[in-house]
C-alpha positions, -999 to 999 in steps of 0.1 A, spaced: -437 -398 -151 -415 -397 -119 -398 -369 -101 -362 -374 -89 -339 -351 -68 -302 -346 -68 -285 -321 -45 -320 -305 -38 -326 -301 -76 -358 -318 -88 -364 -330 -123 -387 -353 -143 -380 -387 -158 -402 -411 -177 -388 -439 -155 -367 -437 -124 -329 -440 -129 -299 -444 -106 -278 -412 -111 -256 -418 -80 -225 -418 -103 -230 -381 -110 -218 -372 -76 -182 -380 -85 -182 -351 -109 -194 -325 -84 -225 -309 -69 -255 -306 -93 -267 -270 -96 -289 -274 -127 -307 -302 -146 -319 -300 -182 -346 -327 -184 -368 -314 -213 -346 -324 -243 -362 -345 -270 -328 -361 -278 -331 -388 -253 -302 -373 -232 -304 -357 -198 -279 -330 -189 -265 -317 -156 -247 -286 -146 -222 -296 -119 -196 -277 -98 -164 -292 -83 -137 -272 -66 -151 -239 -79 -151 -251 -115 -183 -258 -135 -190 -285 -161 -218 -295 -184 -226 -333 -183 -246 -350 -210 -258 -385 -203 -275 -412 -225 -289 -443 -211 -319 -432 -190 -355 -429 -202 -361 -391 -202 -394 -373 -200 -395 -359 -235 -375 -385 -255 -391 -387 -290 -364 -411 -303 -374 -440 -281 -345 -463 -286 -320 -459 -257 -293 -480 -274 -293 -457 -304 -291 -426 -282 -261 -441 -263 -243 -449 -296 -251 -414 -310 -237 -397 -279 -206 -420 -280 -199 -412 -316 -204 -375 -310 -173 -373 -287 -150 -378 -317 -168 -350 -336 -160 -325 -308 -124 -335 -310 -122 -334 -348 -140 -300 -350 -124 -283 -320 -127 -246 -324 -128 -215 -302 -165 -211 -309 -174 -247 -301 -181 -258 -265 -150 -276 -252 -152 -314 -246 -132 -323 -215 -139 -361 -213 -162 -389 -224 -168 -423 -209 -190 -453 -204 -205 -450 -169 -237 -456 -150 -251 -481 -176 -248 -456 -204 -225 -430 -219 -214 -396 -206 -198 -366 -222 -183 -338 -201 -178 -302 -213 -165 -270 -198 -195 -250 -186 -205 -220 -207 -229 -195 -192 -253 -188 -220 -289 -192 -232 -302 -208 -264 -325 -185 -284 -355 -207 -288 -367 -196 -323 -394 -188 -333 -411 -181 -299 -401 -173 -264 -387 -145 -244 -351 -155 -249 -355 -153 -287 -371 -119 -284 -342 -107 -262 -317 -120 -288 -334 -107 -319 -337 -72 -305 -299 -69 -298 -281 -41 -318 -275 -51 -354 -237 -50 -349 -239 -76 -322 -261 -99 -343 -239 -95 -373 -209 -105 -351 -227 -137 -340 -239 -145 -375 -205 -142 -391 -190 -163 -363 -215 -191 -371 -206 -189 -408 -169 -190 -400 -174 -220 -377 -193 -239 -404 -165 -232 -430 -143 -249 -404 -168 -278 -402 -164 -283 -439 -126 -282 -438 -128 -309 -411 -147 -331 -435 -181 -328 -420 -215 -315 -429 -239 -298 -404 -270 -318 -396 -297 -305 -372 -282 -270 -367 -311 -254 -349 -322 -228 -324 -307 -247 -295 -273 -249 -312 -263 -214 -301 -256 -203 -266 -254 -165 -260 -241 -147 -229 -259 -114 -225 -235 -102 -198 -204 -101 -220 -218 -109 -255 -198 -141 -259 -213 -171 -276 -207 -207 -284 -219 -234 -308 -231 -265 -290 -249 -298 -298 -231 -310 -330 -241 -346 -322 -259 -352 -355 -232 -336 -377 -219 -362 -402 -190 -369 -425 -195 -355 -460 -212 -366 -481 -243 -376 -462 -274 -392 -477 -307 -383 -463 -322 -416 -451 -357 -426 -460 -369 -419 -425 -358 -382 -429 -333 -360 -412 -337 -345 -377 -337 -307 -378 -355 -273 -377 -376 -272 -409 -371 -235 -414 -334 -239 -415 -333 -271 -436 -324 -271 -473 -349 -287 -498 -327 -317 -501 -327 -323 -464 -365 -328 -467 -362 -352 -496 -356 -389 -490 -324 -403 -505 -309 -369 -514 -273 -359 -508 -267 -334 -480 -234 -315 -483 -217 -282 -480 -241 -266 -505 -270 -277 -483 -253 -259 -454 -250 -228 -475 -288 -228 -476 -290 -232 -438 -267 -202 -433 -288 -181 -457 -320 -191 -439 -304 -182 -406 -297 -147 -420 -334 -142 -425 -341 -153 -389 -314 -129 -376 -321 -99 -398 -358 -103 -409 -373 -121 -379 -387 -146 -404 -377 -178 -421 -388 -166 -455 -369 -141 -477 -393 -112 -472 -375 -81 -483 -396 -55 -466 -386 -71 -432 -349 -72 -440 -329 -48 -417 -296 -48 -435 -285 -35 -469 -301 -46 -502 -267 -60 -513 -266 -83 -482 -302 -92 -489 -292 -104 -523 -264 -126 -509 -287 -142 -484 -314 -147 -511 -289 -164 -533 -280 -188 -505 -316 -199 -500 -322 -206 -537 -343 -238 -542 -319 -250 -569 -286 -260 -556 -267 -247 -586 -281 -212 -579 -266 -210 -545 -230 -201 -535 -212 -234 -540 -193 -232 -507 -194 -217 -473 -162 -198 -481 -179 -183 -512 -208 -172 -491 -184 -155 -466 -166 -138 -495 -198 -125 -510 -212 -114 -476 -180 -95 -468 -179 -78 -502 -215 -67 -499 -208 -50 -465 -183 -26 -481 
């Protein structure tokens, strides 16, 4: 492990890397070096405007994927996804390019924090927000994923780091859709990357098809994280109405045919249960 420094910001790498090309994008004010994705990220500022830079090509400290060429290709292919799924709740891609012996994506900076389920002070801060604020975020996430489907994609690896929340103004963004895939997606025999508590049964089964109905399960599981502080459908911990509990429980049915058959159907049933 080595320690490197850019603009007086120190960070760890498994192997030293020449990041001199970063200076053309601005002054570094923050480095995110702990990701397991194989990418390293930088917050930079140039002419009073801030950007988020995501780079693949270096050997990062916590990379569990190991193959740098695959990480570069994954990041390169992700750029098209941000264009295809452009949405007010999705972080905005500004540019993408080959540079510095790897690949770089550039986003407008969003001042928010991921909620780090199931542990951590940031998660506790988020989960204790007033119900109305959590409902607003949850419904925004569902609406975005209905948009994902309409764009021809399926969510893969939606997890606790996919949501950025700003506690100053209660705004939020979806980020890190790099693993999202075109529908229909077959779970490879090496498995799918993701947060187990939010994954549908088929996402854990080799060779299974992962599609919109799989994402219905993820949205249901997320409801229990938001409104029961638990990944299981335990009714005595549910903080909303019984009718909303029934909608979320249906979404996390083990059998695919027992779930809502689309994200839009889930939204419709959720909204009807609120009245």
